[in-house]
C-alpha positions as CSV (number, residue, x, y, z in Angstrom):
1,M,98.7,139.4,67.4
2,K,99.1,135.5,65.8
3,L,101.6,134.8,68.5
4,V,99.6,136.1,71.4
5,H,96.9,133.8,70.1
6,G,98.9,131.2,69.8
7,L,100.9,131.2,73.4
8,I,97.0,131.3,74.5
9,F,95.7,128.3,72.8
10,L,99.3,126.4,73.8
11,P,98.2,125.3,77.5
12,L,94.8,124.2,76.0
13,F,96.5,121.9,74.2
14,F,98.9,120.4,77.0
15,L,95.8,120.2,79.3
16,P,94.8,116.7,78.1
17,L,98.2,115.1,78.2
18,C,98.3,116.1,82.4
19,S,95.4,113.5,83.0
20,V,96.3,110.5,80.7
21,A,95.4,107.1,82.8
22,D,97.9,104.3,82.7
23,G,95.5,101.8,81.2
24,K,97.3,99.0,82.9
25,R,96.1,100.2,86.7
26,G,93.6,102.9,85.7
27,M,95.0,105.7,87.7
28,L,96.1,109.2,86.5
29,V,99.8,109.5,86.1
30,G,101.0,112.1,89.2
31,G,97.8,111.4,91.2
32,W,97.2,109.0,94.0
33,S,94.8,106.4,93.4
34,P,93.7,103.4,96.1
35,I,95.5,100.2,95.7
36,K,92.1,97.9,95.3
37,D,93.4,94.5,96.2
38,L,95.9,95.2,99.5
39,K,96.1,91.7,99.6
40,D,98.3,91.6,96.3
41,P,101.6,89.7,96.8
42,H,103.4,92.6,95.2
43,V,101.7,95.1,97.7
44,T,102.9,92.9,100.4
45,E,106.3,92.6,99.4
46,I,106.5,96.4,98.8
47,A,104.8,96.8,102.5
48,K,107.8,94.2,103.8
49,Y,110.3,95.6,102.2
50,A,109.8,99.2,104.0
51,V,109.7,97.5,107.4
52,S,113.0,95.8,106.4
53,E,114.5,98.8,105.3
54,Y,113.5,101.1,108.1
55,D,114.8,98.3,110.0
56,K,118.4,98.7,108.9
57,R,118.3,102.4,108.6
58,S,116.6,102.9,112.5
59,G,118.1,99.8,114.2
60,E,114.8,98.8,115.2
61,T,113.0,95.6,114.8
62,L,109.9,96.0,113.4
63,K,107.9,93.0,111.9
64,F,105.7,93.5,109.4
65,E,101.8,92.3,109.9
66,K,99.6,93.8,106.9
67,V,98.5,96.5,104.9
68,I,95.7,98.8,106.0
69,K,95.4,101.1,103.6
70,G,97.3,101.8,100.3
71,E,97.9,104.0,97.2
72,T,100.0,104.2,94.3
73,Q,101.2,107.4,92.3
74,V,102.2,106.8,88.7
75,V,105.9,109.1,88.2
76,A,109.0,108.2,86.6
77,G,108.0,104.4,88.3
78,T,105.7,103.8,91.0
79,N,105.5,105.8,94.6
80,Y,103.7,103.3,96.9
81,R,101.9,105.3,99.9
82,L,100.6,102.3,102.7
83,V,99.7,102.5,106.0
84,L,100.6,99.0,107.5
85,E,100.8,97.6,110.8
86,A,104.1,96.0,112.1
87,K,105.2,94.9,115.9
88,S,108.2,95.8,117.5
89,G,110.5,93.2,118.6
90,S,109.9,93.7,122.2
91,S,106.3,94.6,122.1
92,S,103.2,92.3,121.4
93,A,101.0,95.9,120.1
94,S,100.9,96.2,116.9
95,K,101.5,99.8,116.0
96,K,100.1,101.6,112.4
97,Y,102.9,103.6,110.0
98,E,102.6,105.0,107.0
99,A,105.5,104.2,104.3
100,V,106.2,105.7,100.9
101,V,108.4,103.4,99.1
102,W,109.7,104.3,95.2
103,E,109.7,101.1,92.6
104,K,111.2,101.3,89.1
105,A,110.2,97.5,88.5
106,W,112.1,97.2,85.0
107,E,115.3,98.3,87.0
108,H,114.7,96.3,89.7
109,F,115.1,99.6,92.2
110,R,113.5,100.5,95.1
111,N,114.0,103.2,97.7
112,L,111.9,103.9,101.2
113,T,111.4,107.7,101.1
114,S,109.2,107.7,103.9
115,F,108.6,105.7,107.1
116,K,106.4,107.2,110.0
117,P,104.4,106.6,112.9
118,V,100.3,107.0,112.4
119,R,98.6,108.4,115.3
């Protein structure tokens, strides 16, 4: 009977660990948190990387304009989910795109995991 009671309380022990906040950014580990300063140079750098990497992979010639909205998620590194504006090389009109970039800053690693138009 003692084992059964221990198994019932075991999840309660781990529950607080699921909501550990990252003190530097004030976000929950695993949850998405809004980026407060969209003009932060690092956020702009991530957005420019996303556009550049998309251009390499697709053969497009998009030019980064600005970040409209952004969120971060703490994982084994940080995911950046950004809504950005970019212009096509042949067009004067900007279009909106959602890009997700996974970064491990301590390893100087970045990977574009998603890039798609936003309606």
